[in-house]
C-alpha positions as CSV (number, residue, x, y, z in Angstrom):
1,M,10.3,-13.8,53.2
2,E,7.4,-16.1,51.5
3,K,9.8,-18.0,49.4
4,N,11.2,-19.3,52.6
5,G,7.6,-20.2,54.0
6,N,7.7,-17.5,56.5
7,N,4.1,-15.9,56.7
8,R,4.9,-13.3,59.3
9,K,7.8,-10.8,60.2
10,L,10.9,-12.4,61.5
11,R,11.2,-11.2,65.2
12,V,14.8,-10.2,65.8
13,C,16.4,-9.9,69.3
14,V,19.8,-8.0,69.4
15,A,21.5,-8.2,72.7
16,T,24.4,-5.8,73.2
17,C,26.9,-6.1,76.2
18,N,29.1,-3.1,75.7
19,R,30.6,-0.2,73.7
20,A,32.7,-2.5,71.4
21,D,30.1,-4.9,70.5
22,Y,27.4,-2.1,69.9
23,S,29.6,-0.8,67.1
24,K,29.5,-3.8,65.0
25,L,25.7,-4.6,66.0
26,A,24.3,-1.0,65.6
27,P,24.7,-1.2,61.6
28,I,22.8,-4.3,61.7
29,M,20.3,-2.7,64.1
30,F,19.8,0.1,61.9
31,G,19.1,-2.2,58.9
32,I,16.7,-4.1,60.4
33,K,14.8,-1.0,61.6
34,A,14.8,0.2,58.3
35,E,12.7,-2.7,56.8
36,P,9.7,-3.0,59.1
37,Q,7.9,-5.0,56.5
38,F,10.3,-7.9,57.1
39,F,11.6,-7.6,60.6
40,E,10.4,-6.9,64.3
41,L,13.5,-5.6,66.3
42,D,13.9,-6.0,70.0
43,V,16.7,-4.5,71.7
44,V,18.3,-5.9,75.1
45,V,21.0,-4.2,77.1
46,L,23.1,-5.8,79.6
47,G,26.8,-5.9,80.9
48,S,29.0,-2.9,81.2
49,H,26.7,-0.8,79.1
50,L,24.7,0.0,82.5
51,I,27.9,0.9,84.6
52,D,28.9,4.3,85.3
53,D,32.6,3.6,85.5
54,Y,32.4,2.5,82.1
55,G,30.7,5.4,80.5
56,N,26.9,4.4,80.9
57,T,27.3,3.8,77.2
58,Y,23.7,2.5,77.1
59,R,22.9,6.4,76.5
60,M,24.5,6.0,73.0
61,I,21.7,3.4,72.0
62,E,19.2,5.7,72.9
63,Q,20.6,8.5,71.2
64,D,20.6,6.3,68.1
65,D,16.7,6.3,68.5
66,F,16.3,2.6,69.4
67,D,13.7,1.4,72.0
68,I,15.5,-0.3,74.6
69,H,13.1,-3.4,75.5
70,T,15.1,-4.4,78.7
71,R,17.7,-3.4,80.8
72,L,19.5,-6.2,82.9
73,H,22.2,-5.6,85.4
74,T,24.2,-8.6,85.1
75,I,27.7,-7.3,86.2
76,V,29.1,-8.5,89.7
77,R,31.7,-5.9,90.4
78,G,35.2,-7.3,91.5
79,E,36.9,-7.1,88.0
80,D,38.7,-10.5,88.8
81,E,38.1,-14.2,87.5
82,A,35.6,-15.0,89.9
83,A,33.5,-11.7,89.4
84,M,33.5,-12.8,85.6
85,V,32.1,-16.2,86.6
86,E,29.8,-14.9,88.9
87,S,28.4,-12.3,86.3
88,V,28.0,-15.0,83.9
89,G,25.8,-16.9,86.3
90,L,23.8,-13.7,87.1
91,A,22.8,-13.2,83.5
92,L,21.9,-16.8,83.1
93,V,19.5,-16.5,85.9
94,K,18.0,-13.1,84.4
95,L,17.8,-14.0,80.9
96,P,15.2,-16.6,80.6
97,D,12.6,-14.3,82.0
98,V,13.2,-11.8,79.3
99,L,13.4,-14.4,76.5
100,N,10.1,-15.9,77.6
101,R,8.5,-12.4,77.3
102,L,10.1,-11.4,73.9
103,K,9.9,-14.9,72.5
104,P,12.3,-13.8,69.4
105,D,12.7,-16.2,66.4
106,I,16.3,-15.4,66.2
107,V,18.9,-13.9,68.9
108,I,21.9,-12.0,67.3
109,V,25.0,-12.5,69.5
110,H,28.3,-10.8,68.8
111,G,32.0,-12.0,69.5
112,D,33.5,-13.3,72.5
113,R,32.8,-11.8,75.4
114,F,31.8,-13.7,79.0
115,D,28.0,-11.9,78.7
116,A,27.9,-13.0,75.0
117,L,28.5,-16.7,76.1
118,A,25.4,-16.3,78.8
119,L,23.3,-15.2,76.0
120,A,24.2,-17.8,73.6
121,T,23.7,-20.5,76.4
122,S,20.3,-19.1,77.5
123,A,19.0,-19.1,73.8
124,A,20.3,-22.4,73.0
125,L,18.7,-24.1,76.1
126,M,15.2,-22.3,75.4
127,N,15.1,-23.5,71.5
128,I,15.9,-20.0,70.2
129,R,17.8,-19.6,66.9
130,I,21.0,-18.1,67.4
131,L,23.0,-15.8,64.9
132,H,26.6,-15.6,65.9
133,I,28.4,-12.5,64.4
134,E,32.5,-12.8,63.9
135,G,32.8,-16.4,64.7
136,G,35.6,-18.3,63.5
137,E,38.4,-15.8,64.1
138,V,41.6,-16.4,66.3
139,S,43.1,-13.6,68.7
140,G,45.3,-15.4,71.4
141,T,43.5,-15.4,74.9
142,I,40.5,-16.9,76.8
143,D,38.4,-15.0,74.3
144,D,39.1,-17.8,71.7
145,S,37.7,-20.5,74.0
146,I,34.7,-18.4,74.4
147,R,34.2,-17.7,70.8
148,H,34.6,-21.1,69.7
149,A,32.1,-21.9,72.5
150,I,29.5,-19.6,71.1
151,T,30.0,-21.3,67.6
152,K,28.9,-24.6,68.8
153,L,25.7,-23.2,70.2
154,A,24.9,-20.8,67.3
155,H,22.6,-22.0,64.5
156,F,23.9,-19.4,61.9
157,H,27.1,-17.6,61.6
158,V,28.4,-14.4,59.9
159,C,31.9,-14.2,59.6
160,C,34.3,-11.5,58.3
161,T,37.4,-13.1,56.6
162,R,37.9,-16.2,54.3
163,S,39.9,-17.5,57.1
164,A,37.3,-17.4,59.7
165,E,34.9,-18.9,57.1
166,Q,37.3,-21.9,57.0
167,H,37.9,-22.3,60.8
168,L,34.2,-22.8,61.0
169,I,34.0,-25.4,58.4
170,S,37.0,-27.1,60.0
171,M,34.7,-26.8,63.3
172,C,32.2,-28.8,61.5
173,E,29.7,-26.2,61.2
174,D,27.1,-26.4,58.1
175,H,28.5,-24.7,55.5
176,D,25.2,-23.7,54.1
177,R,24.7,-21.7,57.4
178,I,27.7,-19.5,57.1
179,L,27.9,-16.2,55.5
180,L,30.9,-14.5,54.6
181,A,29.8,-10.9,55.0
182,G,32.5,-9.1,56.3
183,C,32.5,-6.9,59.4
184,P,29.3,-4.5,59.8
185,S,31.4,-1.7,61.5
186,Y,33.3,-1.5,58.1
187,D,29.9,-0.4,56.3
188,K,30.2,2.8,58.7
189,L,33.9,3.2,58.5
190,L,34.0,3.0,54.6
191,S,31.3,5.5,54.2
192,S,32.5,7.9,57.1
193,K,33.5,11.3,55.7
194,N,33.6,13.9,58.4
195,K,35.4,17.0,56.8
196,D,35.0,18.7,60.3
197,Y,37.4,16.2,62.0
198,M,39.3,18.9,63.6
199,S,36.7,19.9,65.6
200,I,36.5,16.3,66.9
201,I,40.5,16.1,67.4
202,R,40.2,19.6,69.3
203,M,37.3,18.2,71.6
204,W,38.9,15.1,72.6
205,I,43.0,15.9,72.2
206,G,43.1,19.5,72.6
207,E,43.2,22.7,70.8
208,D,46.7,22.8,69.7
209,V,47.2,19.5,68.0
210,K,47.6,18.8,64.5
211,P,46.4,15.5,62.8
212,R,48.9,12.7,62.5
213,D,50.5,14.4,65.5
214,Y,48.7,12.5,68.3
215,I,48.3,8.8,69.9
216,V,45.3,6.9,70.5
217,A,46.1,4.3,73.4
218,L,43.5,1.4,74.1
219,Q,44.6,-1.4,76.2
220,H,42.7,-4.4,78.1
221,P,43.7,-6.8,80.6
222,V,44.5,-10.3,79.3
223,T,42.7,-12.7,81.7
224,T,45.0,-15.5,81.1
225,D,47.7,-13.5,82.6
226,I,46.7,-10.5,84.6
227,K,49.9,-9.9,86.3
228,H,52.0,-9.5,83.0
229,S,49.4,-7.5,81.4
230,I,49.2,-4.8,84.1
231,K,53.2,-4.7,84.0
232,M,52.8,-4.3,80.1
233,F,50.5,-1.4,80.8
234,E,52.8,0.3,83.3
235,L,55.4,0.0,80.6
236,T,53.3,1.4,77.7
237,L,52.5,4.3,79.7
238,D,56.0,5.2,80.5
239,A,57.0,4.8,77.1
240,L,54.0,7.1,75.9
241,I,55.2,9.6,78.6
242,S,58.8,9.5,77.5
243,F,57.7,9.9,73.3
244,N,56.0,13.1,74.9
245,K,53.2,13.0,72.3
246,R,49.7,14.0,73.0
247,T,47.8,11.0,73.6
248,L,44.1,9.9,74.2
249,V,43.8,7.1,76.5
250,L,40.6,5.1,76.8
251,F,39.8,3.1,80.1
252,P,40.2,-0.7,79.7
253,N,37.1,-2.9,79.6
254,I,35.4,-4.5,82.5
255,D,37.6,-8.0,82.3
256,A,39.4,-9.3,85.3
257,G,42.4,-6.8,85.8
258,S,40.8,-3.6,84.8
259,K,40.6,-2.4,88.1
260,E,44.2,-2.8,88.8
261,M,44.9,-1.1,85.2
262,V,43.1,2.0,86.2
263,R,45.2,2.1,89.6
264,V,48.3,2.2,87.4
265,M,46.8,5.2,85.4
266,R,46.1,7.0,88.5
267,K,49.6,6.2,90.2
268,K,51.0,7.7,87.1
269,G,48.9,10.9,87.2
270,I,47.7,10.4,83.7
271,E,44.6,11.7,84.2
272,H,46.3,15.3,85.3
273,H,49.3,14.8,83.0
274,P,49.3,17.8,80.1
275,N,50.1,15.4,77.5
276,F,47.1,12.9,78.2
277,R,43.5,12.9,78.2
278,A,41.8,9.8,79.8
279,V,38.3,8.9,79.0
280,K,36.0,6.3,79.5
281,H,34.0,6.2,76.1
282,V,34.4,8.1,72.8
283,P,31.0,7.7,70.3
284,F,31.8,5.4,67.7
285,E,31.5,8.0,64.8
286,Q,33.8,10.2,66.8
287,F,36.4,7.6,67.4
288,I,36.5,6.6,63.8
289,Q,37.6,10.2,63.0
290,L,39.9,10.2,65.8
291,V,42.0,6.9,64.7
292,A,41.7,7.8,61.1
293,H,43.7,10.9,61.7
294,A,46.0,9.7,64.4
295,G,49.8,9.4,64.1
296,C,49.5,6.2,65.9
297,V,47.4,3.8,67.7
298,I,49.0,1.7,70.4
299,G,47.5,-1.1,72.7
300,N,45.9,-4.6,72.4
301,S,42.1,-4.0,71.3
302,S,40.9,-5.7,68.6
303,C,39.8,-2.3,67.1
304,G,43.6,-1.8,66.3
305,V,44.0,-4.7,64.1
306,R,40.7,-4.6,62.7
307,E,39.0,-1.2,62.2
308,V,41.9,0.8,62.2
309,G,43.4,-0.9,59.1
310,A,40.6,0.7,57.0
311,F,42.6,4.1,57.4
312,G,46.0,2.8,57.0
313,T,47.1,4.3,60.3
314,P,50.1,2.7,62.0
315,V,49.1,0.3,64.8
316,I,51.5,-1.1,67.6
317,N,49.9,-4.4,68.8
318,L,51.3,-5.0,72.3
319,G,51.4,-8.7,73.8
320,T,49.6,-11.5,72.6
321,R,45.8,-10.5,73.0
322,Q,45.4,-10.3,69.4
323,I,48.5,-12.1,68.1
324,G,46.4,-14.7,66.0
325,R,44.2,-12.2,64.2
326,E,44.7,-11.4,60.4
327,T,46.2,-7.9,60.1
328,G,46.9,-5.4,57.3
329,E,50.6,-4.2,57.0
330,N,49.9,-1.3,59.2
331,V,50.2,-3.5,62.2
332,L,53.7,-3.7,64.0
333,H,53.5,-6.6,66.6
334,V,55.4,-6.2,70.0
335,R,54.9,-9.8,71.4
336,D,57.0,-9.7,74.3
337,A,56.4,-6.1,75.5
338,D,58.6,-6.7,78.5
339,T,60.8,-3.4,78.3
340,Q,59.8,0.3,78.1
341,N,62.5,0.7,75.5
342,K,61.0,-1.9,73.1
343,I,57.7,-0.1,73.2
344,L,59.6,3.2,72.8
345,Q,61.1,1.8,69.8
346,A,58.1,0.7,68.2
347,L,56.8,4.1,68.8
348,H,59.7,5.6,66.7
349,L,59.3,3.3,64.1
350,Q,55.5,3.5,63.6
351,F,54.7,7.2,64.6
352,G,53.6,9.2,61.6
353,K,53.8,6.6,59.0
354,R,50.9,6.0,56.4
355,Y,50.1,2.7,55.0
356,P,47.6,1.5,52.3
357,C,44.0,1.0,53.2
358,S,43.1,-2.5,54.2
359,K,39.9,-4.3,53.6
360,I,40.7,-7.7,55.3
361,Y,37.7,-7.4,57.4
362,G,35.1,-5.9,54.9
363,D,34.3,-4.0,52.0
364,G,31.4,-1.7,53.3
365,N,28.7,-3.9,52.2
366,A,28.1,-6.5,55.2
367,V,24.9,-5.3,56.3
368,P,22.8,-5.8,53.0
369,R,24.5,-9.4,52.9
370,I,23.3,-9.9,56.7
371,L,19.9,-8.6,56.1
372,K,19.5,-11.1,52.9
373,F,20.8,-13.8,55.0
374,L,18.3,-13.3,57.6
375,K,15.4,-13.2,55.2
376,S,16.4,-16.6,54.0
377,I,16.1,-18.3,57.1
378,D,13.2,-20.8,57.1
379,L,11.4,-21.1,60.4
380,K,9.8,-24.4,59.4
381,E,13.2,-26.0,59.2
382,P,14.1,-28.1,62.0
383,L,15.8,-26.1,64.8
384,Q,18.2,-29.2,65.8
385,K,21.8,-28.3,64.5
386,K,23.6,-30.5,62.2
387,F,27.4,-31.0,62.3
388,C,29.3,-31.5,59.2
389,F,32.1,-33.6,60.1
390,P,35.2,-34.3,57.8
391,P,36.1,-34.4,55.1
392,V,35.4,-30.9,54.3
393,K,34.3,-30.3,50.9
394,E,37.4,-28.9,48.8
395,N,35.2,-26.3,46.8
396,I,33.5,-24.0,49.4
397,S,31.7,-21.6,47.0
398,Q,28.2,-21.8,47.8
399,D,25.1,-22.2,45.6
400,I,23.2,-19.4,47.1
401,D,23.6,-16.0,45.5
402,H,24.2,-13.8,48.9
403,I,27.7,-15.6,49.3
404,L,28.6,-16.6,45.9
405,E,31.2,-13.7,45.5
406,T,34.7,-14.6,44.0
407,Q,37.5,-13.3,45.8
408,S,39.5,-11.5,43.1
409,A,42.3,-9.0,42.5
410,L,42.8,-6.1,40.2
411,A,45.6,-6.7,38.0
412,V,47.2,-3.8,36.1
413,D,50.0,-4.3,33.4
414,L,52.0,-1.1,32.5
415,G,53.5,-1.9,29.1
416,G,55.6,0.2,26.7
417,T,52.5,0.3,24.5
418,N,49.6,-0.7,26.3
419,L,48.0,-0.2,29.6
420,R,45.8,-3.2,30.9
421,V,43.8,-3.8,33.7
422,A,42.1,-7.0,34.6
423,I,39.7,-8.5,37.3
424,V,41.4,-12.1,38.2
425,S,39.9,-14.6,40.2
426,M,41.6,-16.5,43.0
427,K,41.9,-19.7,40.5
428,G,44.0,-17.5,37.8
429,E,40.8,-16.8,35.7
430,I,40.7,-13.4,33.9
431,V,37.1,-12.7,34.5
432,K,37.3,-9.2,32.7
433,K,40.0,-7.1,30.9
434,Y,40.4,-3.7,29.8
435,T,42.9,-2.3,27.3
436,Q,44.0,1.3,26.6
437,L,46.9,2.8,25.0
438,N,49.6,3.7,27.5
439,P,49.7,7.7,27.6
440,K,53.0,9.3,27.2
441,T,53.0,11.7,30.4
442,Y,53.1,10.9,34.0
443,E,49.8,13.0,34.9
444,D,47.8,11.3,31.9
445,R,48.9,7.8,32.9
446,I,48.0,8.1,36.4
447,E,44.8,9.5,35.4
448,L,44.0,6.9,33.1
449,I,44.9,4.1,35.7
450,L,42.9,5.5,38.3
451,K,39.8,5.6,35.8
452,M,40.2,2.1,34.4
453,C,40.7,0.7,38.1
454,M,37.8,2.6,39.4
455,E,35.7,1.3,36.3
456,A,36.8,-2.3,36.7
457,A,36.1,-2.2,40.6
458,S,32.5,-0.9,40.0
459,E,32.1,-3.7,37.4
460,A,33.5,-6.4,39.6
461,V,30.1,-5.8,41.9
462,N,28.1,-6.7,39.1
463,L,30.4,-9.8,38.4
464,N,29.9,-10.8,41.9
465,C,33.6,-10.4,42.5
466,R,35.1,-9.1,45.7
467,I,38.1,-7.1,45.0
468,L,41.0,-7.9,47.7
469,G,43.5,-5.5,46.6
470,V,45.6,-3.9,43.1
471,G,48.6,-5.6,41.9
472,I,50.7,-3.5,39.3
473,S,53.3,-5.0,37.0
474,T,55.4,-2.5,35.4
475,G,58.8,-2.3,33.6
476,G,61.9,-0.9,35.3
477,R,63.4,-1.2,38.9
478,V,61.0,-1.0,41.5
479,N,60.7,-0.9,45.4
480,P,57.9,-3.2,46.2
481,R,58.0,-2.5,50.1
482,E,57.3,1.0,49.3
483,G,55.2,0.9,46.1
484,I,57.6,3.0,44.0
485,V,59.0,2.7,40.6
486,L,62.6,3.8,41.1
487,H,64.0,3.8,37.3
488,S,61.9,3.0,34.4
489,T,62.7,1.3,31.1
490,K,63.2,3.6,27.9
491,L,59.9,2.2,26.7
492,I,57.9,4.1,29.4
493,Q,58.4,7.7,29.8
494,E,58.0,9.9,32.8
495,W,58.2,6.9,35.0
496,S,61.0,7.3,37.5
497,S,60.6,8.0,41.4
498,V,57.1,7.3,40.9
499,D,54.9,6.6,44.1
500,L,52.1,4.1,42.5
501,R,50.9,2.8,45.7
502,T,49.5,6.0,47.6
503,P,47.2,7.7,44.8
504,I,45.8,4.4,43.8
505,S,45.1,3.0,47.5
506,D,43.9,6.3,48.6
507,A,41.3,6.6,45.4
508,L,40.2,3.0,45.7
509,H,40.6,2.2,49.8
510,L,42.4,-0.9,48.5
511,P,45.8,-2.3,49.4
512,V,47.8,-2.0,46.5
513,W,51.3,-3.8,45.4
514,V,53.8,-3.0,43.0
515,D,56.5,-5.1,41.3
516,N,58.7,-5.5,38.3
517,D,57.2,-7.2,35.3
518,G,59.9,-10.1,35.2
519,N,59.4,-10.5,39.0
520,C,55.3,-10.7,38.4
521,A,55.8,-13.2,35.6
522,A,57.6,-15.5,37.9
523,L,55.0,-15.3,40.7
524,A,52.6,-16.0,38.1
525,E,54.3,-19.2,37.1
526,R,54.7,-20.0,40.9
527,K,50.9,-19.6,41.5
528,F,49.4,-20.8,38.2
529,G,51.7,-22.2,36.0
530,H,55.0,-24.7,35.7
531,G,56.5,-23.5,38.9
532,K,53.6,-24.5,41.0
533,G,55.3,-26.4,44.0
534,V,58.7,-25.7,42.6
535,E,61.1,-24.6,45.0
536,N,63.7,-23.3,42.7
537,F,63.1,-21.9,39.3
538,V,63.8,-18.9,37.1
539,T,61.5,-17.4,34.5
540,L,62.7,-15.8,31.3
541,I,60.5,-13.1,29.5
542,T,61.3,-13.0,25.9
543,G,59.5,-9.9,24.4
544,T,60.4,-6.3,23.4
545,G,63.1,-6.6,26.2
546,I,64.4,-9.4,28.0
547,G,63.4,-9.8,32.0
548,G,63.0,-12.5,34.4
549,G,62.3,-13.6,37.8
550,I,64.1,-15.9,40.2
551,I,62.3,-18.2,42.8
552,H,64.5,-19.3,45.4
553,Q,63.2,-21.7,48.1
554,H,59.8,-20.6,47.2
555,E,60.3,-17.0,47.4
556,L,60.9,-14.2,45.0
557,I,64.4,-12.6,45.1
558,H,64.5,-8.9,45.1
559,G,68.2,-8.3,45.9
560,S,69.7,-5.7,48.2
561,S,68.7,-2.7,46.0
562,F,65.8,-4.4,44.2
563,C,67.8,-5.0,41.2
564,A,67.9,-8.8,41.2
565,A,66.9,-10.8,38.0
566,E,68.1,-8.2,35.7
567,L,68.6,-11.2,33.5
568,G,68.3,-9.4,30.2
569,H,71.6,-7.6,30.9
570,I,74.0,-10.9,31.7
571,V,76.6,-10.0,29.5
572,V,77.5,-12.9,27.1
573,S,80.1,-11.4,24.8
574,L,82.4,-8.4,25.4
575,E,82.4,-7.2,22.0
576,G,78.7,-7.5,21.1
577,P,76.1,-5.3,20.1
578,E,75.2,-2.1,22.2
579,C,72.4,-2.6,24.5
580,L,69.9,0.0,25.5
581,C,71.2,0.0,29.2
582,G,74.5,1.4,27.4
583,S,76.8,-1.7,27.9
584,H,77.7,-4.1,25.2
585,G,77.0,-7.7,24.6
586,C,73.8,-8.1,27.0
587,I,71.4,-11.0,26.2
588,E,68.8,-8.1,25.4
589,A,71.0,-6.8,22.7
590,Y,71.0,-10.1,20.9
591,A,67.6,-11.8,21.5
592,S,65.0,-9.2,22.2
593,G,62.3,-8.2,20.0
594,I,64.0,-4.8,19.4
595,A,67.5,-6.5,18.8
596,L,65.8,-8.7,16.2
597,Q,64.0,-5.8,14.6
598,R,67.1,-4.1,14.2
599,E,68.7,-6.9,12.5
600,A,65.7,-7.4,10.3
601,K,65.9,-3.7,9.0
602,K,69.7,-4.0,8.4
603,L,68.8,-7.1,6.1
604,H,65.8,-5.3,4.5
605,D,68.0,-2.1,3.9
606,E,70.4,-4.3,2.0
607,D,67.7,-6.1,0.1
608,L,68.6,-9.4,1.8
609,L,65.4,-10.0,3.9
610,L,62.6,-11.1,1.6
611,V,62.6,-14.5,0.1
612,G,59.8,-16.2,-2.2
613,G,56.3,-15.8,-0.5
614,M,57.0,-12.7,1.5
615,S,56.1,-9.3,0.8
616,V,56.2,-6.0,2.6
617,K,53.8,-2.9,2.1
618,T,55.6,0.4,1.8
619,E,54.1,1.8,4.8
620,E,54.7,-1.2,6.9
621,T,57.4,-1.3,9.6
622,I,60.0,-3.9,9.6
623,S,59.7,-5.9,12.9
624,A,61.1,-9.2,14.3
625,V,58.1,-11.2,12.9
626,H,59.5,-10.5,9.3
627,L,62.7,-12.1,10.4
628,I,61.0,-15.0,11.8
629,Q,58.9,-15.6,8.9
630,A,61.9,-15.1,6.6
631,A,63.9,-17.8,8.4
632,K,61.1,-20.1,8.0
633,L,60.8,-19.8,4.4
634,G,64.4,-20.7,4.0
635,N,66.3,-17.2,4.3
636,A,69.8,-18.4,5.8
637,K,70.8,-15.1,7.1
638,A,67.7,-14.5,9.0
639,D,68.0,-18.2,10.3
640,S,71.8,-17.4,11.3
641,I,70.5,-14.3,13.3
642,L,68.0,-16.1,15.1
643,R,70.4,-18.9,16.0
644,T,72.8,-16.4,17.1
645,A,70.0,-14.7,19.2
646,G,69.2,-17.9,20.9
647,T,72.6,-19.1,21.6
648,A,73.2,-15.6,23.5
649,L,70.0,-16.7,25.3
650,G,71.1,-20.2,26.1
651,L,74.6,-18.8,27.2
652,G,72.7,-16.5,29.8
653,V,70.8,-19.7,31.1
654,V,74.0,-21.3,31.6
655,N,75.3,-18.3,33.6
656,I,71.9,-18.7,35.6
657,L,72.2,-22.5,36.1
658,H,76.1,-22.0,37.3
659,T,74.9,-19.2,39.8
660,M,71.6,-20.4,40.9
661,N,71.3,-24.0,40.2
662,P,67.6,-24.1,39.7
663,S,65.8,-27.1,38.8
664,L,63.4,-25.5,36.1
665,V,64.0,-22.5,33.7
666,I,60.7,-21.4,32.0
667,L,60.9,-19.5,29.1
668,S,57.9,-16.9,28.3
669,G,56.8,-14.3,26.1
670,V,56.2,-14.2,22.2
671,L,59.6,-15.5,21.2
672,A,59.9,-18.4,23.8
673,G,59.0,-20.8,21.3
674,H,61.6,-20.0,18.7
675,Y,64.3,-19.8,21.4
676,V,63.5,-23.4,23.4
677,N,65.4,-25.8,21.4
678,I,68.3,-23.8,20.7
679,V,68.6,-22.8,24.5
680,K,68.4,-26.8,25.3
681,D,71.3,-27.4,22.8
682,V,73.4,-24.8,24.4
683,I,72.9,-26.2,27.8
684,R,73.9,-29.6,26.4
685,R,77.0,-28.2,25.0
686,Q,78.1,-25.3,27.5
687,A,76.7,-26.2,31.1
688,L,78.5,-28.4,33.8
689,F,77.3,-32.2,34.1
690,S,75.5,-31.4,37.4
691,A,73.3,-28.6,35.7
692,E,72.3,-30.5,32.5
693,T,69.2,-32.0,33.9
694,V,67.5,-28.9,34.3
695,D,64.1,-28.7,33.0
696,V,63.7,-25.9,30.2
697,V,59.8,-25.4,29.1
698,V,58.0,-22.9,27.6
699,S,55.0,-21.1,29.7
700,N,51.7,-22.1,29.2
701,L,50.0,-18.8,30.6
702,A,48.2,-16.8,28.4
703,D,48.9,-13.6,30.3
704,P,51.8,-13.8,32.9
705,A,51.9,-10.1,33.4
706,L,48.5,-9.7,34.6
707,L,48.4,-13.1,36.6
708,G,51.6,-12.1,37.9
709,A,50.1,-8.7,39.2
710,A,47.1,-10.5,40.5
711,S,49.1,-12.9,42.6
712,L,50.9,-10.1,44.3
713,V,47.5,-9.7,45.9
714,L,46.0,-13.1,46.2
715,D,49.5,-14.6,47.7
716,Y,50.3,-11.5,50.0
717,S,51.2,-12.1,53.5
718,T,50.3,-9.2,55.5
719,R,51.7,-10.1,59.1
720,R,54.8,-8.4,60.5
721,I,56.5,-9.3,63.6
722,Y,59.0,-7.1,65.6
């Protein structure tokens, strides 16, 4: 505090309006309370906290042992548009007296509720600094307008995602006053380990209910289209009744239209239906356990698209109330929920599935960042806000340590010999790399992957890197949708029908993506290499085997059975040598490292390999390196073998040109430099005139496998629309 010129404690007023914002504010309040040498905390409670119909949720604040300084009854009943406006007006009348008495240095306001707008307006007009939590997000209703209005009134901003941060910058907010911290509720979500969750399920759902076999429903009115949201709620209840699973239904919030939604519940007898339990409020710690072990969460609450992703629980997001939010792949959107059948279909699609845990909205360390941010506030600085109008600076990283974290990925490369893990930054910098020999058995391999990933994730904190997820590059045929290795190459044993996503996601609480090493090489080129900005290109890996990836119209091609881009198995000769795949005449049988090693051994056995200037130790294994060295020293037979291999590769490229017509071919791997000129020559001689103009280049990426695995994480789009 002294370094910022503050000679006294910072007096912080936290104002909470409802059960939802308290779940985000409570972790911050606990953090402030735990540091009395720096802060004084005053708690103001208003809004629906104080209404019996909405559960009198102020009691949970008292149960958390917080002293409530002021209770303000600010809600005008009626639950329509006029009542919301009148409630804002009533709050504006009552708040000045409270703020005059408290004289806080800063008021912490959360989110996008109409009560929060009254708080921010009052504090701004009374020259009190405002810290706004969760600004910059996009949902899809009037909440957007309220949220952005509070942003313009607030002096400091705590946001949860990189996109939200960029939205705030685009809204001309001072970047030095924006903290990308993550959502405070994730601090509790990711540290919550209640082994007695079954007692919570029995308490709220029923004695005979099993985990993953019930639904949590939470739906609110959409104030910009109340009639449609009431109709959609009616259809949702009908679908849930037909689906015939035990369901916990939480009452809607206090927005306009909520009274009509409650009438719909009672009209359908939900409160007395044997499959349903309707409640006004569930304590947040217990709510966490209920959604973590639910078979599905349905509705339009922000908790469905934000908090529930931390557990990988399937979510059905109905309507447009949250349609603009970033989501994990666990969320299925039903934008036009205009028929019972659509909602019922979505329930059949989602119920009982499990998805990777998502950390889009936080990593469990938001509160320490926020407290550090609060301590950095200098009360001697001018109160007047400054707006930073365009152009927005391109480099958005900060010079202060509490927001200097680098967005990064954990990249895993499973090779035939080595297992490598790296921390890779958004710019493609390999921050740190770990290498071990790849174990021969499945159990040892999985154990080592988890150990190396956990070590890297732990080290990432010290390196100021925030890990967004894990990307895995492996040989063989991969189903990237499920994260499963279907069939492996012969170089990696016990590696077929292997679910890589689940154990790693469960252990690290991070989303996990898996793809074939050739596809990963293509993704690396698209993001960091020669393929950046190129619409159609092909990458060929020339190493131990021959692989590749195809980018068509900027997208990676997987094929109907995930077998696309097996470029090493293009047949270029009907009478050629046998390939490891069992066929004859494949490119890989001519041009791979294994093929060259085979030919080098033949020459060596016939005493035709070594020439002047070469020597091989008795215990040394003959490899492709010796063949290349012999060719460079003038061995005509070695040179002929290399030219044949390059010609086979070139003929394969010609076939690719005539099939895909890419504008660029990128040769990657240790043998690429030896083949590139031969391939170009074959194209000139064999390709159709219209395909001759293709560029053939050697990759300039030092480690395409790791960079490609990282790009699986860094470029992944999580939104799904139904």
